[in-house]
Residue, then its C-alpha position, 0 to 999 in steps of 0.5 A: m238884829a245886832k251887828y256884833r257880838l263878843i266872845v271872851d275865851l278864857s283859855d287863850r285870853k282873847l276877846y273876839l269881835l264877831e259879825g255873824d259867825q265871822v271874827e272881825r277882830q281879836y284882842p288880848v285880855g287879862i282875866g280874873r285870878t284864882a279865887m276871883e275868876t272871870p264869870q262864865g256864861e251869857f251876858t250883855i253890855v249894860n253901860k259904857q263910861e269913858n275915863p272911869g278913873g282908878p285902875f279901869g283905864a280909858f274906858w269901862m263897859g259894864l256887863s249884866k253881871p253886876h260889878y263885872g266889866i270889860h275895861g282898860t287898864n293902868d297896868p298894860s303888863s297885866i294883859g294876857k295874865e290872870v290878874s284881875h278881880g274877875c273883870i276883862r282887862m284890855h289895852n286902853g287903845d283896844v278898849l277905846e276901839l272896841s267901845k266905838l264898835v259895840p253899843v249897849g245891849t251887845a251880847v257877850t259870851i264868856r267861855p272856859 
């Protein structure tokens, strides 16, 4: 059984790292803006890439919904806001920490 799972709560703009039913860590996130909302549902992390370039900051973790992911940002002021094209943005230090804890295959729930 997987050690961790992730829950992204769009209403409070936080990403929660859970071990079983226990929240181990939480991180502030930026989410999709109007007309480019972050998709809701059940996904998995399908790939990981360090230093993906462009606006994706220090790390990219792709989701099972193509073109969507959890990634860092080159604009830290965007965290906590509705600003992305649907991806989940994190501070670079946070996404690097999280990337070391969760492997490819980790379940990701995105809820309203």
